N, C-alpha and C positions, 0 to 999 in steps of 0.2 A: 522624514524628509522627502520631498519629490523633487525629481531634475529629470523635467520634458516628459511628465507621464510617468514615470519610472521612480519605485521606489528606490532608496539607496543601501535599502540594507539587502538587496538583494543577491543572490547566491544559486552556485549550482549544487543540487542534492542527490546524491546516489540510490539508486532504489534496489533494494533486495527482494526479489522476488522467490517465494516459497509455493511451488505447486503441488499441492497435497491433494493425492489420489484416493481414491479405497481400493479395496486390495484387488479389482479387478481390473483396474486404470482409468475408470471413469473419472473424468474432470481433468486429465490430461493437457490442459491448455498448451494449444503451440505458441511457440515464441513470437510469432506474427502477432498473435494475439494482445502478446506482451506487449512487444511494440509499436502497436495502436494504441495501446490505454499511456505509454508515453509521450507519444502524440499528442494525445488527448489532454494529457495535463498540462503539456508544453502550450499549446493554442489558448486553454483557459485562463493560465497563470501571465499569458502575455498579453491579455485581452482581447483575446476572439471568439469569435462562435465556435460550432462544431465545424463549420464549411475554411475555417482559416479568414474570416472577415471582419474586420473591427466591429468591436461591440460594445456596449457601454459599460464594460469592466474595465479595471486599470491593469496595466502593466505591472506585475511587480517586482520584475527582474527577477525572477525566482525560474529555474530552467531545471530540467529533473534527467538524469543519464542514467539508461540500463546500468545496472555495476555489477548484479550477478543473478542468476537463474538457479535452484537445486527443485530435485524433484524427490517426492517422498512419498510412499503408498501407507497407507493407514486409516483402518476403517475409522478406528475412534478418531483420531486426528480429523479426518474428512467430515464427520459429522457434528464436528463441536460447535459451543453454542456459547454465549458469552458468559466469561467468568468461572468459566467449567475448569473442572479437571484435563480434560483434553486441548482447550485453549491454552491451558497453564503450560502443559507439557511440550507443546508442539512451539513455542515461543520461546521455551526457553531452549531447546535443541536446536531448532533454526536459527533463532533469531541474530542479526550479523549487527554490531556495533550501535545500537539502538540510539543511542545520543548523539547519532552524525549520518545515520543512513536511515531511508524511508522502509519500514518492510511491510510488503506487504503478502498475505497469505490467501493465496485461493481455496477455496474448501467447498464443499456440498452442506453449508450448514440446518441443522432440521429446523421443523416450525415457519420452513417457509419464508425464512430471514435473506434478504439480499445482503446484508454486511453490518459493521459496524467498527467504530475507530474509538482507541482511547483520548481522552482530552489529554493536551500536553502540560496541563497543570500537574497531572497524575504523575509523570515522570519524573516528579524529587518526591512523592511518596514511596513508603517503607516497599519495597517488594517492585516497584514502579517502572523500573526500564525493563523486567522481565516482558509484562505486560502492554509494552508498548508496541502499537503497530495497524495495521487495518488489515479486517480480515473482510473477501469478498466472495461471494458465492460466482464460482467457476462460471 
């Protein structure tokens, strides 16, 4: 249901960033980049383009706030691939309140991948909450 171009189901979504580096520190994303990601999410979900101008998109009413940042050095987790044991262990150990928090993992996945995310419907599957989240190339 819409009210003046805004979805009535909007909410504030906490974002937990998990910055995973290799053992030499490659991939150590600065806080400024994480803040810029929050700004980009908020612009897009507010129906704005990358410069903050109105776009054909809809203001969803959802806003994102940076709730936490942790930093972990692990060669195995840094090179995680979708569905791998490394992904499972990283998310099992780092994931925060997966039912109420957007967990974003930065890493350096192999095979030229830029990232991946789980589908919302997977959350209800056995083990689904552990796998929940978004993995992006640093």
